[in-house]
C-alpha positions in Angstrom: -72.8 -65.9 -62.4 -69.8 -63.6 -62.2 -71.0 -61.7 -65.3 -74.4 -61.2 -63.7 -72.8 -59.9 -60.5 -70.7 -57.5 -62.5 -73.7 -56.3 -64.5 -75.6 -55.8 -61.2 -72.7 -53.8 -59.8 -72.6 -51.7 -63.0 -76.3 -51.0 -62.8 -76.0 -50.0 -59.1 -73.1 -47.6 -59.7 -74.4 -46.1 -62.9 -77.9 -45.4 -61.3 -76.2 -44.0 -58.2 -74.2 -41.6 -60.4 -77.2 -40.7 -62.4 -79.3 -40.0 -59.3 -76.4 -38.0 -57.8 -76.2 -35.9 -61.0 -80.0 -35.2 -60.8 -79.7 -34.3 -57.1 -77.1 -31.8 -57.9 -79.0 -30.4 -60.9 -82.2 -30.1 -58.9 -80.4 -28.3 -56.0 -81.4 -30.9 -53.5 -79.8 -30.4 -50.0 -76.2 -31.5 -50.1 -76.5 -33.8 -47.1 -79.2 -35.7 -49.0 -77.2 -36.3 -52.1 -75.3 -39.5 -51.2 -78.1 -41.2 -49.2 -80.7 -40.5 -51.8 -78.4 -41.6 -54.6 -77.8 -44.8 -52.7 -81.5 -45.5 -52.5 -81.9 -44.7 -56.2 -79.0 -47.1 -57.0 -80.5 -49.9 -54.8 -84.0 -49.4 -56.2 -82.8 -49.7 -59.8 -80.5 -52.6 -59.1 -83.5 -54.4 -57.5 -85.6 -53.7 -60.6 -82.9 -55.0 -62.8 -82.3 -58.1 -60.7 -86.0 -58.9 -60.6 -86.2 -58.7 -64.3 -83.3 -61.2 -64.6 -85.5 -63.6 -62.6 -88.2 -63.2 -65.3 -90.5 -61.0 -63.2 -92.7 -58.9 -65.4 -91.4 -55.3 -65.9 -94.4 -53.6 -64.3 -94.2 -55.8 -61.2 -90.4 -55.3 -61.0 -90.9 -51.5 -61.2 -93.6 -51.7 -58.5 -91.4 -53.6 -56.1 -88.4 -51.3 -56.7 -90.6 -48.2 -56.3 -92.0 -49.7 -53.1 -88.5 -50.3 -51.7 -87.4 -46.8 -52.8 -90.4 -45.3 -51.1 -89.9 -47.2 -47.8 -86.1 -46.4 -47.7 -86.9 -42.7 -48.6 -89.3 -42.5 -45.7 -86.8 -44.1 -43.4 -84.0 -41.8 -44.4 -86.2 -38.7 -44.1 -87.1 -39.7 -40.6 -83.5 -40.4 -39.6 -82.1 -37.3 -41.2 -85.1 -35.1 -40.1 -85.9 -34.0 -43.7 -88.9 -34.2 -45.8 -89.5 -37.6 -47.5 -90.2 -36.0 -50.9 -86.5 -35.3 -51.4 -85.5 -38.9 -51.0 -88.4 -40.5 -52.8 -88.2 -38.2 -55.8 -84.5 -38.8 -56.3 -84.9 -42.6 -55.7 -87.5 -42.8 -58.5 -85.3 -41.1 -61.2 -83.6 -44.3 -62.4 -87.0 -46.0 -62.7 -88.6 -43.4 -65.0 -89.3 -45.1 -68.4 -87.6 -42.3 -70.4 -86.6 -44.6 -73.2 -90.1 -46.0 -73.5 -91.6 -42.5 -73.8 -88.9 -41.5 -76.4 -89.7 -44.6 -78.4 -93.4 -43.8 -78.3 -92.8 -40.3 -79.6 -90.4 -41.5 -82.2 -92.7 -44.2 -83.5 -95.7 -41.8 -83.6 -93.5 -39.3 -85.5 -92.7 -42.0 -88.0 -96.4 -42.6 -88.5 -96.2 -46.1 -86.9 -99.2 -45.5 -84.8 -99.9 -49.0 -83.6 -96.3 -49.6 -82.4 -96.2 -46.0 -81.0 -99.4 -46.6 -79.0 -98.1 -49.9 -77.7 -94.8 -48.3 -76.6 -96.8 -45.5 -75.0 -99.1 -47.8 -73.1 -96.2 -49.8 -71.8 -94.5 -46.6 -70.6 -97.6 -45.4 -68.9 -98.1 -48.7 -67.1 -94.6 -48.4 -65.8 -95.4 -44.8 -64.6 -98.5 -46.0 -62.9 -96.5 -48.8 -61.2 -94.0 -46.2 -59.9 -96.8 -44.1 -58.5 -98.5 -47.1 -56.9 -95.2 -48.3 -55.4 -94.7 -44.8 -53.8 -98.2 -44.7 -52.5 -98.1 -48.2 -51.0 -94.7 -47.6 -49.5 -95.8 -44.3 -47.9 -99.0 -45.8 -46.6 -97.2 -48.9 -45.2 -94.5 -46.8 -43.5 -97.2 -44.6 -41.9 -99.1 -47.7 -40.9 -96.2 -49.3 -39.0 -94.1 -46.3 -37.8 -95.4 -43.9 -35.3 -95.2 -40.3 -36.3 -92.5 -38.2 -34.7 -94.0 -35.7 -32.3 -92.0 -32.5 -32.0 -91.0 -31.8 -28.4 -91.9 -35.2 -27.3 -89.2 -37.0 -25.3 -87.5 -33.8 -24.3 -86.2 -33.6 -20.8 -88.7 -31.8 -18.5 
């Protein structure tokens, strides 16, 4: 149990650092760096934890992307920034880069069946990320009233 906790903490910290590096590289607003990196770290840690409980990879990615989308929307509202900043950065740790690399590597080695299999798995993960973002954004807008500029100001 202690080893799993340490692994979870390592996943959380490493995905936080990776997301932070991407935020800096992409010139995201400085005040969004730490909160967006925290969301990225939490989303990836959730994905990893769900896989440890034998949840399928696509479903784990969907749930993690859904959480990242909801938290990104919430942070955007609280910090009065656009949600795209937080959601994009939160999804960085979930992108199946290794799967896409394996697909290209196998295809280059003329292992077409294995390459196609790796490519399909990577594309399913990408679709699950997109679906998680869409469902999270829809759910947030369904339950949270839009902020109306100038509303609530003293008359």
